[in-house]
N, C-alpha and C positions, 0 to 999 in steps of 0.2 A: 375789747378783751385783751388784758393783759398776760395771756397764757401762751408760749409757744412750744413748739417741739425742739429743744435745744440741740439734740443729736438723734438723727435716725439711722442706725446702724446694721448693716448687714454682716451677720456673722457668717463667714466663708466655711464650709466643712474641708478644708485646706491647709496646710503648713506652707510656710514661704517657699519652700525648696520645690514641693509639689505643684506649685503655680508655674515653675519654670517647664512643665510638662506639657505640651501642645493641647493635649485632650482637655488637661484641666483649666487651662487657661482660657480655651475656647467655652467650656462650660460655665466660667464665670461671667466672660464678657457676653454669653447668650441669655443669662439668668436676669444679668444685672441693666444690660444695654438700656432696657425702657425705664428704669426706676427713677431717673432724674426729672424724665418730663413728667411722670404720673405724680411726683410730690409736688408739683407747681400748684395744684388744684386744694392739697389737702389744708383742712381747717381742723384745729390749729394750726399754723403754719410752720414749716419747716427751716429751722436757722440753718443747719449743717447737716451736710450727709456724709455718712462715713462707713468705713469698711474695716472689720478685722479678721485676721487670718488665726488660724490652730497654733497653739504653742511648738516650739520646735526646742529639741534639747541640741545643747552645745554639739555633744557628740556626734549629731546628725551634720550640724552647721559647720564643724570645723573645717572639712575638706572643701568647701565651697568658695566662689569667689563673692565675698559679701558685697564690694561697691558694685559688682555685676549684678548681682540680686538684686539690690534696693533698685537699680537703674529699671529692672523688669519689672518691679513691683509698683514704682513710680509710674511708668508706662500704663500699666492696668488701671491704676487710679486714673489717670490722666483720661484715658480713654472712654472711661465709665464717665468722667464729669465729677467725681465724687470731690469733695474738700479734701479729706483726710483718709489715711491707711495706717491702723497699727500693726506691731508685728510684735508679739509677744515671745520672749526668750526664756527657758527654763535653765535654770542654775542649780546646781548642789549647795548645802548649806556649807561645804568644806569649801567650796570657792576652785574647783578644779585648775589647771593648766587650761583645760580647753575652755572654760568660763572665762578666764582673764583674756585669753585671747580672741575668741569670738566677739565678747563684750567691748574690747577697745577697739576691733574692726568696724563694728555696726556702728560704735560713737562716732567714729570718723567718717564713715560713710553717710551717715545721718546730716552731717554739716551742709551738704548740698541739696538733700531734698528736704524742704520745708513742707512738704505735704505728709511726710511721714513720721511717726512716733515710734516709740519704743520701750517697752516693760522690760524689767528685767526681775525676772519670777523665782522667789526662792519659797519651798514648801515649809515644810517644819524644821526648825532649827532650834538649838539649845542655847545654854548660857556660855557654853564655852565656844561656839561659834561666832558670837558676835563680835570679838575683836575683827576675825576675818574678814567678817561680811562688812563691818563699818569700813575698814582698808580700802577693801574693794571699790566700795561706791565713792568713798571720799576721793580716791585716788582719780576715779574716772572726772568727775567734777573739776579736781584740780587740775587736770590737764585741759581742760576747756577753760578754764578760769587764766591760764597763762597767755591765752589768745585772745582776752575778754570777750570769749564767746560765751553770750549770757542767753539769747535766744535759742540755742540747740539742747542747753540745758532744762529749757521747759517743756521740751518734748522727750524727755526721759524720766521714767519714774523706777523707783525700786519697791516690788510688790511683796510683801511679806504673809505668808500662807496662802499666797496664791499659787496657780492664777485663778482669776475671776471673770464671770461672766458679766460684763456689763458694758454699757453704750460710751461710759465715759471713757476718756483718753486721759492719759497716756496707758492708763492701768487696764483696759479691755484686753477680754481674750475671747476667741469663740471655742466653745466646749461644745459644739454641737456637730453631730454628723450628718446633718442637713442644713441647707442654707434655710437661715433664719432672720428675722427682723426683731430688732428691739430697739427702744427710745429713752430718752432722758428728757426730763420738762425743765424748761425756765418760767418758774411760775410762783416765784416770791413775791411780787407786785399783785399776782393775781389772789394769792392767799390773803395778803394784807389788805386788799380791799375787800375781800369777803369777810374778815374779821372786824373791818370798821363798819360792816353791813349788818352785824351780829350773827355772821354764819358762824358755827364752831369751826376750829381749825380742821377736824375730823372727817365734817361734811365738805369742807371745802376741798380739802386733797381727794376723796373720794368722785366728788364731783370733774377734778382736773383730769383724774385719771381717766375716768370714761370719756370725756372729753377726747382725749387723745388715743385711748385705747381702740376707741371704735373705728376711726378712720385706719390707723395702722394695722389692725388686724385685717380690715377688706384688703388694704393693700397688700398684705402678706398673701392672702389667699386668693387676691387677683393674679399674683407671680408664682406662684404655686410653691410658695415658702411657708415656713412655721413662724406664727408670733410667739416670740419667746416672752414676750412681758417688757415691762416699763420698770425701769428704776425711779422710786420713788422720792428719791435724795432732792432737797432742797438747796439749789447750788445758786450763788450770786452771779450777776455781771454787772460791774461799776456801779451806776447809781441804784440799779435796783440790789440793794444792799441785803444780806440775811439779818444784819444788824437792826435796820428797820424791822424785820418781822418779829424778832426776839423783844426788842422793846416793846411792840405792842402786845406781845402774851404775858410779860411781865408781870407777876401776880404782886406780891406784897415785899420784894426785895428793893432797894435804893441801891443795888450793886452795880456799877456799868457792865453792860452787856458786852461782848457773849460770856455769860457763865455756865458752870457746869451743869448748875440745877436746870437752867432753861434749856440746854441744849439736851440733856438726858430725859428731860419730859416728852420734848419734840421726836425726840429719837425712838422712844418706848413707844409713842402714838404711831411712827411710820412704821416700825418693825410689827406692831399689831394689824395695820391696814395692810402690810405687803404680805400677811398670811392670809387673807380675806380675799386679793384680787390675783392676778397673771403678774407677777413682780420678780424682778431677779437683781442684782448687783450688790451696792451699798444700802439704799434704803436709809439715810441719815443726811443731817446737816453737813453741808461742807462747807470750809472755811478758806478758799486759796485765798491768798493775800493779794496777790497781783490781778484779782478779779472782782473785788469788793472795796469800793470805795468808802464804805462805813471803816471796814478795818485798816485801810490805808490810813483815814484820819486818826483813827485810835494811836496806831503806830507812829504818827508824827507828833501826837501829843504826850508820847511816852506811857500811854495808859497800856499798849500790849507790847511784850518783848517775845524774843523768841522762847524763852523758858515758859511763857505763857502759852504759845500755840503749842509746845511739847505737852505742858498739863492738860490742854483742851482735848488733846488728841486721845487721853483717857475716855471720853464719852464722845469723840469723833471718829470714827473707826476711817474715816477717808484718809485723815493722818494729816500730817504736818505738810501743807501743799503751795507751791508756787511761794515760798518765803527764801528772797535774797539774803544769803548771808553777809557780813562784814568781813572785812580783809584781814585774813589768819592765816596759822601755818597748816600745813595737812595736819598736823595732830591737833589742832582746835578744831576743824572741820570732822575729823574722827571722833572726837570728843562728842561734840553735837550728835552726829548720827548714832554713836553708843547709847546716848540718852534717849533717842527716839525708839532704836530697836529693844531698849528695856521696857517701853510700852507695850510695844508690838509683841513681846515675847508672852506677857502677861494678858493679853487680849483675845478672845476666843475667834475673832473673825478676821479677814484679811486687812490689810492695811496697806495703805499705798504712802510713798515718800517722793515728794519732789521739791529737792533744793536747788537753789541756783548760787554756787559760788561765786563771788565778785572779788574786785579789787577795790574796794569804797571802804568808806567809813561810815559809822552808823548814823542815821537822820538824812543820807545823801539821796536824793532820786535817783534810781538806775533803770535805763530804757532795757526792757525783755523783748526785742522784735516786735511780734503784733499786739504785745500788751503796753498799755500807758504805762507811763512811768511811776515806779512803785518806790516807796521809801525801806531804806534798809533799818530792822528793827534793831535797838539795843539788844546785847545779850539779855 
């Protein structure tokens, strides 16, 4: 069965600074100490085990030693045997001095901690805020590009209209006052096989949900935690490409996938189903370039460009994700971010952005740490 739990994620009811308190750290270790062993027998199998903290405002974070804090958080992750831990930070749309200081220190501290992820969350924002937000995010990417540090950039996202309770990283956040468990699925091939067996897509998604929700909810109950739900988003992993699924679903169009209409139809179905089951998060098609060999092939052929990823984000709220940018000035990166912010401004849902500023030309294959080589798209 080509169905896996891509991410089993525990939402911790404490922010990063609270986890410095001995009693809360002890509470986390006590609650989660047996989780890894319990997941070994779960079917469908669990691919990655993750945890995420509550968001923290920069006003609260600014007086702390962030590198030391990250060391402590990573030590908790290691002791639990979890693969990854995400830290959501809340920023103001005006990008205050505290926002700048904390974000820069956090990004620098993140370099040495490969198991930690970081999301920079901005709630509501207006048109006049966009230049500041774009300049802020672009400068963070640009500083990492100077060191040719592409891998760290893959562990940072800018989340607009967030934070968002989702098992997907880096954009996930804990918005719960209790320990809770949520999950994401890797099931593009599962759905593709179902379609080829003449099972309607909505029935295949519902079946995948129940196959995963049953063991995850029982696990949560056994640990005395809430079952928060499943993000039904359809995400790729290399040869398990979303493009193959979209091709199989294509109706009368001869256009090359991914198309706006195809994604919109699937997203509408996911939104409908998400209201019928216990779900949370994005619940949409995801198009992370570095994680989808079908997308990589289209980029190498010149079919998909950066502007196409921006346009597709109109119907793909997960956003422009894992896209390496060609070499350019700070103003060039800022301009692209402004384009993405323009989409996010008019979208009703939260949207994540994960770009990688590189020092390479379009068409070059670039290594992104744990991700296989990824082609840099044309603009």
